[in-house]
KOLZA-65985 format. One record per residue (C-alpha): residue in one letter; x, y, z; residue number from 1. Coordinates in steps of 0.5 Angstrom, whole numbers. Example, Ala and Ser with C-alpha at 12.3 -4.5 7.8 and 13.67 -1.06 7.14 Angstrom:
! residues 2
+--------+-------+-------+-------+-----+
! residu !     u !     v !     w ! num !
+--------+-------+-------+-------+-----+
!      A !    25 !    -9 !    16 !   1 !
!      S !    27 !    -2 !    14 !   2 !
+--------+-------+-------+-------+-----+
//
This chain:
! residues 254
+--------+-------+-------+-------+-----+
! residu !     u !     v !     w ! num !
+--------+-------+-------+-------+-----+
!      M !   -83 !    68 !   155 !   1 !
!      N !   -89 !    72 !   152 !   2 !
!      P !   -88 !    79 !   154 !   3 !
!      Q !   -95 !    80 !   152 !   4 !
!      Q !   -98 !    76 !   158 !   5 !
!      S !  -100 !    80 !   164 !   6 !
!      K !   -97 !    79 !   171 !   7 !
!      S !  -104 !    81 !   174 !   8 !
!      K !  -107 !    74 !   174 !   9 !
!      L !  -101 !    70 !   177 !  10 !
!      P !  -103 !    64 !   181 !  11 !
!      K !  -101 !    65 !   188 !  12 !
!      R !   -99 !    60 !   194 !  13 !
!      V !  -102 !    60 !   200 !  14 !
!      K !  -100 !    56 !   206 !  15 !
!      N !  -104 !    52 !   211 !  16 !
!      E !  -103 !    50 !   218 !  17 !
!      L !  -101 !    42 !   217 !  18 !
!      K !  -106 !    38 !   221 !  19 !
!      F !  -107 !    30 !   221 !  20 !
!      R !  -114 !    28 !   222 !  21 !
!      E !  -118 !    22 !   223 !  22 !
!      L !  -124 !    21 !   219 !  23 !
!      T !  -130 !    16 !   218 !  24 !
!      V !  -133 !    14 !   212 !  25 !
!      K !  -140 !    17 !   211 !  26 !
!      S !  -142 !    14 !   204 !  27 !
!      K !  -140 !    11 !   198 !  28 !
!      Q !  -142 !    11 !   191 !  29 !
!      T !  -139 !     8 !   184 !  30 !
!      V !  -138 !    14 !   179 !  31 !
!      A !  -137 !    13 !   172 !  32 !
!      E !  -136 !     6 !   173 !  33 !
!      C !  -128 !     7 !   175 !  34 !
!      F !  -129 !    12 !   181 !  35 !
!      Y !  -131 !    11 !   188 !  36 !
!      R !  -134 !    17 !   191 !  37 !
!      I !  -133 !    17 !   198 !  38 !
!      V !  -136 !    22 !   203 !  39 !
!      F !  -132 !    23 !   210 !  40 !
!      T !  -134 !    26 !   216 !  41 !
!      G !  -131 !    28 !   223 !  42 !
!      E !  -130 !    33 !   228 !  43 !
!      Q !  -123 !    34 !   226 !  44 !
!      L !  -125 !    37 !   219 !  45 !
!      A !  -126 !    43 !   223 !  46 !
!      G !  -122 !    48 !   220 !  47 !
!      F !  -120 !    44 !   214 !  48 !
!      T !  -118 !    49 !   208 !  49 !
!      S !  -117 !    47 !   201 !  50 !
!      L !  -117 !    53 !   196 !  51 !
!      G !  -113 !    50 !   190 !  52 !
!      F !  -117 !    46 !   185 !  53 !
!      D !  -111 !    41 !   184 !  54 !
!      D !  -109 !    41 !   192 !  55 !
!      H !  -107 !    34 !   195 !  56 !
!      V !  -109 !    31 !   202 !  57 !
!      K !  -104 !    25 !   204 !  58 !
!      V !  -109 !    20 !   205 !  59 !
!      F !  -106 !    15 !   210 !  60 !
!      F !  -109 !     8 !   210 !  61 !
!      P !  -110 !     3 !   216 !  62 !
!      D !  -105 !    -3 !   217 !  63 !
!      S !  -107 !   -10 !   216 !  64 !
!      D !  -109 !   -11 !   223 !  65 !
!      G !  -114 !    -5 !   221 !  66 !
!      K !  -109 !     0 !   226 !  67 !
!      L !  -109 !     7 !   225 !  68 !
!      V !  -103 !    11 !   227 !  69 !
!      L !  -104 !    19 !   228 !  70 !
!      P !   -97 !    22 !   228 !  71 !
!      E !   -95 !    28 !   233 !  72 !
!      I !   -93 !    35 !   230 !  73 !
!      T !   -88 !    38 !   234 !  74 !
!      S !   -83 !    43 !   234 !  75 !
!      E !   -78 !    38 !   231 !  76 !
!      G !   -83 !    36 !   226 !  77 !
!      I !   -87 !    30 !   225 !  78 !
!      Q !   -86 !    25 !   229 !  79 !
!      W !   -89 !    18 !   228 !  80 !
!      G !   -87 !    14 !   234 !  81 !
!      D !   -84 !     7 !   233 !  82 !
!      G !   -86 !     2 !   228 !  83 !
!      P !   -87 !     3 !   220 !  84 !
!      R !   -91 !     9 !   218 !  85 !
!      P !   -97 !     8 !   215 !  86 !
!      V !   -98 !     7 !   207 !  87 !
!      S !  -100 !    14 !   204 !  88 !
!      R !  -102 !    16 !   197 !  89 !
!      D !  -104 !    23 !   195 !  90 !
!      Y !  -111 !    25 !   193 !  91 !
!      T !  -115 !    31 !   191 !  92 !
!      P !  -120 !    34 !   196 !  93 !
!      L !  -126 !    34 !   191 !  94 !
!      A !  -131 !    38 !   195 !  95 !
!      F !  -131 !    40 !   203 !  96 !
!      D !  -138 !    42 !   206 !  97 !
!      A !  -136 !    46 !   212 !  98 !
!      A !  -143 !    46 !   215 !  99 !
!      S !  -143 !    39 !   216 ! 100 !
!      N !  -136 !    37 !   216 ! 101 !
!      E !  -136 !    33 !   210 ! 102 !
!      L !  -130 !    32 !   205 ! 103 !
!      T !  -131 !    28 !   199 ! 104 !
!      I !  -125 !    24 !   195 ! 105 !
!      D !  -126 !    20 !   189 ! 106 !
!      F !  -122 !    14 !   188 ! 107 !
!      Y !  -120 !    12 !   182 ! 108 !
!      I !  -121 !     4 !   181 ! 109 !
!      H !  -115 !     0 !   178 ! 110 !
!      D !  -112 !    -7 !   180 ! 111 !
!      G !  -106 !    -7 !   185 ! 112 !
!      G !  -107 !     0 !   188 ! 113 !
!      V !  -107 !     0 !   195 ! 114 !
!      A !  -112 !     6 !   195 ! 115 !
!      S !  -116 !     3 !   190 ! 116 !
!      N !  -116 !    -4 !   194 ! 117 !
!      W !  -118 !     0 !   201 ! 118 !
!      A !  -123 !     4 !   197 ! 119 !
!      T !  -126 !    -2 !   194 ! 120 !
!      A !  -127 !    -6 !   201 ! 121 !
!      A !  -129 !     1 !   205 ! 122 !
!      K !  -136 !     1 !   208 ! 123 !
!      E !  -139 !     6 !   212 ! 124 !
!      G !  -136 !     7 !   219 ! 125 !
!      D !  -129 !     5 !   217 ! 126 !
!      T !  -123 !    10 !   218 ! 127 !
!      L !  -117 !    13 !   216 ! 128 !
!      I !  -112 !    19 !   217 ! 129 !
!      I !  -111 !    25 !   212 ! 130 !
!      G !  -106 !    30 !   212 ! 131 !
!      G !  -106 !    37 !   209 ! 132 !
!      P !  -106 !    40 !   204 ! 133 !
!      R !  -100 !    44 !   207 ! 134 !
!      G !  -101 !    49 !   202 ! 135 !
!      S !  -105 !    51 !   196 ! 136 !
!      L !  -104 !    54 !   189 ! 137 !
!      V !  -110 !    59 !   188 ! 138 !
!      I !  -110 !    60 !   180 ! 139 !
!      P !  -115 !    65 !   178 ! 140 !
!      T !  -121 !    62 !   174 ! 141 !
!      D !  -122 !    68 !   169 ! 142 !
!      Y !  -117 !    67 !   164 ! 143 !
!      R !  -120 !    68 !   157 ! 144 !
!      W !  -117 !    61 !   154 ! 145 !
!      Q !  -116 !    55 !   159 ! 146 !
!      L !  -113 !    48 !   157 ! 147 !
!      Y !  -113 !    42 !   162 ! 148 !
!      V !  -109 !    36 !   160 ! 149 !
!      C !  -110 !    29 !   164 ! 150 !
!      D !  -111 !    22 !   165 ! 151 !
!      E !  -116 !    19 !   170 ! 152 !
!      S !  -111 !    21 !   176 ! 153 !
!      G !  -113 !    28 !   174 ! 154 !
!      L !  -120 !    28 !   173 ! 155 !
!      P !  -122 !    30 !   180 ! 156 !
!      A !  -118 !    36 !   180 ! 157 !
!      V !  -121 !    38 !   173 ! 158 !
!      R !  -128 !    36 !   175 ! 159 !
!      R !  -127 !    41 !   181 ! 160 !
!      R !  -124 !    46 !   176 ! 161 !
!      L !  -129 !    46 !   171 ! 162 !
!      L !  -134 !    47 !   177 ! 163 !
!      S !  -131 !    53 !   179 ! 164 !
!      L !  -130 !    57 !   172 ! 165 !
!      P !  -135 !    63 !   170 ! 166 !
!      V !  -140 !    61 !   165 ! 167 !
!      N !  -137 !    65 !   160 ! 168 !
!      I !  -131 !    61 !   160 ! 169 !
!      I !  -130 !    55 !   155 ! 170 !
!      P !  -124 !    51 !   157 ! 171 !
!      Q !  -121 !    46 !   153 ! 172 !
!      V !  -120 !    39 !   156 ! 173 !
!      L !  -116 !    33 !   153 ! 174 !
!      V !  -116 !    27 !   157 ! 175 !
!      N !  -112 !    21 !   156 ! 176 !
!      S !  -117 !    15 !   159 ! 177 !
!      R !  -116 !     8 !   158 ! 178 !
!      H !  -123 !     6 !   160 ! 179 !
!      S !  -130 !     9 !   156 ! 180 !
!      G !  -134 !     9 !   162 ! 181 !
!      T !  -130 !    15 !   165 ! 182 !
!      R !  -133 !    19 !   159 ! 183 !
!      S !  -139 !    20 !   164 ! 184 !
!      Y !  -135 !    23 !   169 ! 185 !
!      L !  -135 !    30 !   166 ! 186 !
!      S !  -141 !    29 !   162 ! 187 !
!      E !  -145 !    35 !   165 ! 188 !
!      F !  -140 !    40 !   163 ! 189 !
!      T !  -143 !    41 !   156 ! 190 !
!      G !  -140 !    48 !   156 ! 191 !
!      A !  -133 !    45 !   156 ! 192 !
!      K !  -129 !    43 !   149 ! 193 !
!      I !  -127 !    36 !   152 ! 194 !
!      E !  -124 !    31 !   148 ! 195 !
!      W !  -122 !    23 !   150 ! 196 !
!      L !  -115 !    21 !   146 ! 197 !
!      D !  -109 !    17 !   147 ! 198 !
!      G !  -102 !    20 !   149 ! 199 !
!      E !  -100 !    21 !   142 ! 200 !
!      A !  -106 !    24 !   139 ! 201 !
!      I !  -105 !    29 !   145 ! 202 !
!      A !   -98 !    30 !   144 ! 203 !
!      G !  -100 !    32 !   137 ! 204 !
!      K !  -106 !    37 !   139 ! 205 !
!      L !  -101 !    40 !   144 ! 206 !
!      K !   -96 !    41 !   138 ! 207 !
!      N !  -101 !    45 !   134 ! 208 !
!      L !  -104 !    49 !   139 ! 209 !
!      A !  -106 !    56 !   137 ! 210 !
!      V !  -105 !    59 !   144 ! 211 !
!      P !  -107 !    67 !   144 ! 212 !
!      A !  -102 !    72 !   146 ! 213 !
!      E !  -104 !    73 !   153 ! 214 !
!      D !  -110 !    71 !   158 ! 215 !
!      Y !  -108 !    64 !   158 ! 216 !
!      F !  -107 !    58 !   163 ! 217 !
!      I !  -105 !    51 !   161 ! 218 !
!      W !  -105 !    45 !   166 ! 219 !
!      I !  -102 !    38 !   165 ! 220 !
!      T !  -102 !    32 !   169 ! 221 !
!      G !  -101 !    25 !   169 ! 222 !
!      E !   -96 !    20 !   170 ! 223 !
!      G !   -89 !    23 !   171 ! 224 !
!      E !   -85 !    21 !   164 ! 225 !
!      E !   -91 !    23 !   160 ! 226 !
!      V !   -92 !    30 !   163 ! 227 !
!      K !   -85 !    31 !   162 ! 228 !
!      R !   -86 !    29 !   155 ! 229 !
!      L !   -92 !    33 !   153 ! 230 !
!      N !   -90 !    39 !   157 ! 231 !
!      D !   -83 !    39 !   153 ! 232 !
!      G !   -86 !    38 !   147 ! 233 !
!      L !   -91 !    44 !   148 ! 234 !
!      L !   -85 !    49 !   150 ! 235 !
!      A !   -81 !    47 !   144 ! 236 !
!      S !   -87 !    49 !   139 ! 237 !
!      H !   -89 !    55 !   143 ! 238 !
!      T !   -87 !    61 !   146 ! 239 !
!      L !   -90 !    61 !   153 ! 240 !
!      D !   -90 !    64 !   160 ! 241 !
!      A !   -88 !    59 !   164 ! 242 !
!      D !   -92 !    62 !   170 ! 243 !
!      Y !   -98 !    60 !   166 ! 244 !
!      V !   -96 !    53 !   165 ! 245 !
!      R !   -97 !    48 !   170 ! 246 !
!      A !   -94 !    41 !   169 ! 247 !
!      V !   -95 !    36 !   175 ! 248 !
!      A !   -93 !    29 !   176 ! 249 !
!      Y !   -99 !    26 !   179 ! 250 !
!      W !   -96 !    19 !   179 ! 251 !
!      H !   -90 !    15 !   177 ! 252 !
!      N !   -90 !     9 !   173 ! 253 !
!      K !   -84 !     5 !   176 ! 254 !
+--------+-------+-------+-------+-----+
//
């Protein structure tokens, strides 16, 4: 651990009341050629809270007959009732407008994905269920030196983070993207240092990073094995405070 890294800016965990909400598609648009940006609405969004940029809601999709099953929260836990549970995936809440009860989620478009297939076919008036977020990790925005590493799955969280940073912060972003169209996803953030690389190039960048002695934050996400490889390489080549390095698997290549 780097003894000079101050503990005054530790990320803080916040618990949220677990709720399941049935939502309706209000609008849908294609973003950066590889995402569907879907705005959901519904009275059940009242009280929705998401304080962390990499929060996740669990999105439950209708079955083949279009049926949605809303679970019951009891003193003994979550009760789904008879039959199979609906298929679910984790997604970042990109934006929430409490005044209009609108939640925005960006769905990455790729072949064979349950969520991607649903988003591709989604139209105004369609419904699904979300649960959570059960908690948030609130990470200060004013670290002097910040680095974000992701693939397509982490781009919505990075976008949300960049929107929240003070104008005097110049973050670095390394993106492992297989699609050139995704570059426009972050094109408005001209104050950030954004590089679009492959996994090997990113690993080399992390090995040779010049991380300051204090006031830094590093965030790595993507496929589970790749995240572990990048994080292990980073920690092996640098003396860092683990409280300020967050590595999270967003998906697994099974």
